[in-house]
C-alpha positions as CSV (number, residue, x, y, z in Angstrom):
1,X,54.2,-15.7,-54.3
2,X,54.9,-11.9,-55.0
3,X,56.4,-9.3,-52.6
4,X,57.1,-5.6,-53.0
5,X,59.6,-3.3,-51.2
6,X,60.9,0.0,-52.0
7,X,64.7,1.2,-51.7
8,X,65.9,4.8,-52.1
9,X,68.9,7.0,-52.1
10,X,69.3,9.3,-48.7
11,X,72.1,11.6,-48.7
12,X,73.6,9.8,-51.7
13,X,73.5,6.4,-49.5
14,X,71.2,3.6,-51.0
15,X,68.8,2.4,-48.4
16,X,66.3,-0.6,-48.2
17,X,62.7,0.3,-46.7
18,X,62.8,3.5,-45.9
19,X,60.8,4.7,-43.0
20,X,58.6,7.9,-43.4
21,X,61.5,10.3,-42.5
22,X,63.8,9.2,-44.7
23,X,61.5,8.6,-47.5
24,X,60.2,12.1,-47.4
25,X,63.9,13.4,-48.0
26,X,64.9,10.8,-50.2
27,X,66.9,12.2,-53.4
28,X,65.5,9.0,-55.4
29,X,62.8,6.4,-54.8
30,X,62.7,3.0,-56.3
31,X,59.3,0.5,-56.0
32,X,60.0,-3.1,-56.7
33,X,57.5,-5.9,-56.8
34,X,59.0,-9.4,-57.8
35,X,57.9,-13.2,-58.2
36,X,59.1,-15.7,-55.8
37,X,61.5,-16.8,-58.5
38,X,63.3,-13.0,-58.8
39,X,61.6,-12.2,-61.7
40,X,60.2,-8.2,-61.6
41,X,56.6,-7.6,-62.0
42,X,56.9,-4.0,-61.3
43,X,59.9,-1.5,-61.3
44,X,58.9,2.4,-60.7
45,X,62.0,4.7,-60.0
46,X,61.8,8.6,-59.5
47,X,64.4,11.0,-59.1
48,X,62.6,13.1,-56.7
49,X,65.7,15.3,-55.4
50,X,68.3,14.6,-58.6
51,X,68.7,12.3,-61.2
52,X,70.3,9.0,-61.0
53,X,72.7,6.7,-62.7
54,X,72.1,3.3,-64.3
55,X,74.6,1.8,-61.8
56,X,72.6,3.5,-58.8
57,X,69.3,2.2,-60.1
58,X,71.1,-1.7,-60.5
59,X,72.1,-1.2,-56.8
60,X,68.8,-0.2,-55.6
61,X,67.2,-3.3,-57.6
62,X,69.6,-5.5,-55.9
63,X,68.8,-4.0,-52.0
64,X,65.1,-4.4,-53.5
65,X,65.8,-7.9,-54.5
66,X,67.5,-8.6,-51.0
67,X,64.6,-7.5,-49.1
68,X,61.9,-9.3,-51.5
69,X,63.8,-12.5,-51.0
70,X,63.5,-12.0,-47.0
71,X,60.0,-11.2,-47.5
72,X,59.4,-14.4,-49.4
73,X,60.8,-16.6,-46.9
74,X,58.8,-15.1,-44.3
75,X,55.6,-15.7,-46.5
76,X,56.4,-19.3,-47.4
77,X,57.2,-20.0,-43.8
78,X,53.9,-18.4,-42.5
79,X,52.1,-20.4,-45.4
80,X,54.0,-23.6,-44.6
81,X,55.4,-23.9,-47.9
């Protein structure tokens, strides 16, 4: 299984799974694809309105990991695995 989700920083607040309005005004955007074991397949982050720190990147990755775990749980429930 794999899952993908994005996170970003809007008005200096880290957020998971931004809606269109939030995404279009995000200062930082980070996309994250992970395996069912929590390993990274792809990680792509962009400072769209400002640069971001390694600590901010780690916080966004933690948010994405949480979101991907939720998505993977739903996948497994749907597939009965």
